[in-house]
C-alpha positions in Angstrom: 80.8 86.7 100.2 80.1 85.9 96.6 82.4 83.1 95.8 82.0 83.4 92.0 82.9 87.1 92.1 85.9 86.4 94.4 87.2 83.7 92.1 86.8 85.9 89.1 88.8 88.6 90.9 91.5 86.0 91.6 91.5 84.6 88.0 94.0 87.2 86.8 97.7 86.5 87.4 98.5 90.2 88.1 95.6 90.6 90.6 96.6 87.4 92.3 100.2 88.8 92.5 99.0 92.0 94.1 97.1 90.0 96.7 100.3 87.9 97.4 102.4 91.0 97.8 99.9 92.5 100.2 100.3 89.4 102.4 103.8 90.5 103.3 103.9 94.2 102.5 107.3 95.0 104.2 108.9 92.3 102.1 107.7 93.8 98.8 107.3 97.6 99.4 109.1 100.5 101.0 107.4 103.8 101.6 108.5 107.2 102.9 104.9 108.2 103.6 103.6 105.4 105.8 104.2 102.0 107.6 103.1 99.6 104.8 102.3 96.9 107.4 100.1 99.1 109.6 98.7 101.7 107.1 98.6 99.6 103.9 100.4 99.9 100.6 100.0 103.1 98.5 98.4 102.5 95.1 101.4 104.2 93.5 103.8 101.7 94.9 101.7 98.8 93.5 101.7 100.6 90.1 105.5 100.9 90.2 106.1 97.3 91.2 103.6 95.7 88.8 104.6 97.9 85.8 101.1 98.5 84.5 99.2 101.7 83.8 97.5 103.6 86.6 94.1 102.9 85.1 94.7 99.2 84.8 96.0 99.0 88.4 93.0 101.0 89.6 90.6 98.7 87.8 92.4 95.6 89.3 92.2 97.0 92.8 88.6 98.0 92.4 87.7 94.4 91.4 89.6 93.0 94.4 87.9 95.5 96.7 84.4 94.8 95.3 85.1 91.1 95.9 85.9 92.0 99.5 89.5 90.6 99.2 91.2 94.0 100.0 90.2 97.2 101.7 91.3 100.7 100.7 91.5 103.8 102.7 92.1 107.3 101.4 94.4 109.7 103.4 95.0 113.0 101.8 96.4 112.4 98.3 97.2 108.8 99.0 95.1 105.6 98.8 96.3 102.6 100.8 95.4 99.0 100.3 95.4 96.1 102.7 94.4 92.5 102.4 91.1 91.5 104.0 92.3 88.4 105.9 88.9 87.7 107.4 87.3 87.6 103.9 90.1 85.4 102.6 89.5 82.9 105.4 85.8 83.0 104.7 86.5 82.2 101.0 88.7 79.3 101.9 86.0 77.9 104.2 83.4 78.2 101.4 85.7 76.5 99.0 86.3 73.7 101.5 82.5 73.1 101.6 82.5 72.5 97.9 
């Protein structure tokens, strides 16, 4: 994991908020198409909740994914996002070393 890249991804309030929501998806999202806990949260639901344009949300999610903090999975017309808990624990360990 690249700590600098991960910290840059987390340095934006909205990206951090998305990551926080994904920690407890059932608390923050309701979907007719999937189980948000098991399958992940549809990008469209994140767009609705955060109130930003599709392109901005896509860019934010791409940065979080490139940093390894979330994973995305495409299923038909939907893209689902989940937190990468293993990577987040690794980031915390690396920060503790500092």
